[in-house]
C-alpha positions in Angstrom: -14.8 -10.2 -54.7 -12.9 -11.5 -51.6 -16.2 -12.3 -49.9 -17.3 -14.4 -53.0 -14.0 -16.3 -52.9 -14.4 -16.8 -49.1 -18.0 -18.1 -49.5 -17.0 -20.3 -52.4 -14.0 -21.7 -50.5 -16.1 -22.3 -47.4 -18.9 -24.0 -49.5 -16.3 -26.2 -51.3 -14.8 -27.2 -47.9 -18.2 -28.1 -46.5 -19.1 -30.1 -49.6 -15.8 -32.1 -49.5 -16.3 -32.8 -45.8 -19.8 -34.0 -46.4 -18.7 -36.1 -49.4 -16.0 -37.7 -47.3 -18.4 -38.4 -44.5 -20.7 -40.2 -47.0 -17.9 -42.3 -48.6 -18.5 -46.0 -48.6 -15.8 -48.3 -47.3 -15.1 -51.8 -48.6 -14.1 -55.0 -46.7 -12.4 -56.0 -44.6 -13.9 -59.5 -44.7 -15.6 -59.4 -48.0 -14.3 -57.3 -50.9 -16.5 -56.3 -53.8 -19.7 -56.7 -51.7 -21.2 -55.3 -48.6 -19.9 -51.8 -48.7 -20.8 -49.7 -45.6 -20.5 -46.2 -44.2 -18.2 -45.4 -41.3 -20.0 -44.2 -38.3 -17.6 -42.4 -36.0 -18.5 -42.4 -32.3 -22.0 -43.8 -32.4 -24.2 -43.0 -29.4 -25.0 -46.7 -29.0 -21.5 -48.1 -28.5 -20.7 -51.3 -30.3 -20.0 -54.2 -27.9 -16.9 -55.7 -29.4 -16.9 -58.5 -26.8 -20.4 -59.8 -27.6 -21.2 -62.7 -30.0 -23.3 -61.6 -32.9 -25.4 -64.7 -33.7 -28.0 -63.8 -36.3 -30.2 -65.7 -38.6 -31.2 -63.9 -41.8 -34.7 -64.8 -43.1 -34.3 -64.2 -46.8 -37.5 -64.8 -48.9 -37.3 -62.2 -51.7 -35.3 -61.7 -54.9 -34.9 -58.7 -57.1 -37.2 -58.4 -60.1 -34.2 -58.3 -62.4 -32.6 -61.7 -62.3 -29.3 -60.2 -63.6 -29.0 -58.4 -60.3 -27.4 -59.6 -57.1 -29.9 -60.4 -54.4 -29.6 -57.4 -52.1 -30.5 -59.5 -49.1 -27.5 -61.8 -49.7 -25.4 -58.6 -49.9 -26.8 -57.5 -46.6 -25.1 -60.4 -45.0 -21.8 -59.1 -46.5 -22.6 -55.7 -45.1 -23.3 -57.2 -41.7 -19.9 -58.8 -41.7 -17.9 -55.9 -43.0 -19.7 -53.3 -40.9 -19.1 -55.1 -37.6 -15.5 -56.1 -38.6 -14.8 -52.4 -39.2 -16.3 -51.6 -35.8 -13.6 -53.9 -34.2 -15.5 -57.2 -33.8 -13.5 -60.3 -34.4 -14.7 -62.6 -37.2 -15.0 -65.4 -34.7 -17.7 -63.4 -32.9 -19.7 -62.8 -36.1 -22.0 -65.8 -36.7 -24.6 -65.1 -39.4 -26.7 -67.9 -41.0 -28.9 -67.5 -44.1 -32.2 -69.2 -44.3 -33.5 -68.9 -47.9 -37.0 -69.5 -49.1 -39.6 -68.1 -51.5 -38.4 -66.4 -54.7 -34.9 -65.9 -53.1 -34.3 -69.7 -53.4 -33.7 -69.3 -57.2 -30.5 -67.5 -56.3 -29.1 -70.8 -55.0 -29.3 -72.5 -58.4 -26.2 -73.6 -60.1 -25.3 -71.3 -63.0 -26.4 -73.7 -65.7 -30.0 -74.0 -64.3 -30.2 -70.3 -63.4 -29.3 -69.4 -67.0 -31.8 -71.9 -68.4 -34.6 -70.4 -66.2 -33.7 -66.7 -66.5 -31.4 -66.3 -69.5 -28.5 -64.7 -67.5 -25.7 -66.0 -65.3 -26.4 -66.3 -61.6 -25.1 -63.1 -60.1 -25.2 -64.5 -56.6 -22.7 -67.3 -56.9 -19.5 -65.4 -56.3 -20.8 -63.9 -53.1 -22.2 -67.2 -51.9 -18.8 -68.9 -52.5 -17.2 -66.1 -50.5 -19.6 -66.6 -47.7 -18.9 -70.4 -47.8 -15.2 -69.7 -47.5 -16.0 -67.8 -44.3 -17.9 -70.8 -43.0 -21.3 -69.2 -43.2 -24.2 -71.6 -43.5 -26.7 -71.1 -46.3 -29.8 -73.1 -45.6 -32.6 -73.7 -48.2 -36.2 -74.4 -47.1 -37.1 -77.9 -48.2 -40.7 -76.9 -48.8 -39.6 -74.2 -51.2 -37.1 -76.6 -52.9 -40.0 -79.0 -53.5 -42.5 -76.4 -54.6 -40.1 -74.7 -57.0 -38.4 -77.9 -58.3 -35.0 -77.0 -56.9 -33.5 -80.5 -56.7 -30.1 -81.3 -55.3 -28.8 -81.5 -58.8 -29.8 -78.0 -59.6 -28.6 -76.4 -56.3 -25.4 -74.6 -55.6 -23.2 -77.3 -54.1 -22.8 -75.8 -50.7 -26.5 -75.4 -50.0 -27.8 -77.1 -46.8 -31.4 -78.3 -46.8 -33.8 -77.9 -43.9 -37.3 -79.4 -43.5 -38.6 -75.9 -43.9 -37.6 -72.3 -43.4 -39.9 -72.2 -40.4 -38.1 -75.1 -38.8 -34.7 -73.6 -39.4 -35.7 -70.2 -38.1 -37.2 -71.7 -34.9 -34.1 -73.9 -34.3 -31.6 -71.1 -34.7 -33.7 -68.8 -32.5 -33.8 -71.5 -29.9 -30.0 -71.5 -30.1 -30.0 -67.8 -29.2 -29.6 -66.4 -32.7 -31.3 -63.1 -33.3 -33.8 -63.0 -36.2 -33.4 -60.4 -38.9 -36.3 -60.7 -41.3 -37.0 -58.5 -44.4 
């Protein structure tokens, strides 16, 4: 009987340690989005002095228009994860270049609802990213092809000639490309 209790106690302890290790953490820069996992003592040490200039190439949207675009959420994860690792916000410089089906996530709520029958689930996160001074750039070719006029776009959207142009220009400014 004592052995059963010991084994059960040991098993419970291991499960709780595992569960704690797998616990997601929120923030600190963006709350409600971009949860990450703590990674204590990674083998590849995080350079907290480096500038993290990255351009995210975002071309896809979820099949369910009621769901947040997970690639927009990845930008929140990037920010939160690196802030938790000790990197100052001023050293985190993401840019979103949006094209393809992801572009519909930049519609004002009225037009998103007209097209998909639901509220735009991306706007709250996009507004938070804007408050953190993170550029969101729409491909002008996608805007034309998908009839996403200036009147229909989320007001903080910047427009580029094309996604290709924006991606090249940011890479020429030493931004690393993250493409999905």
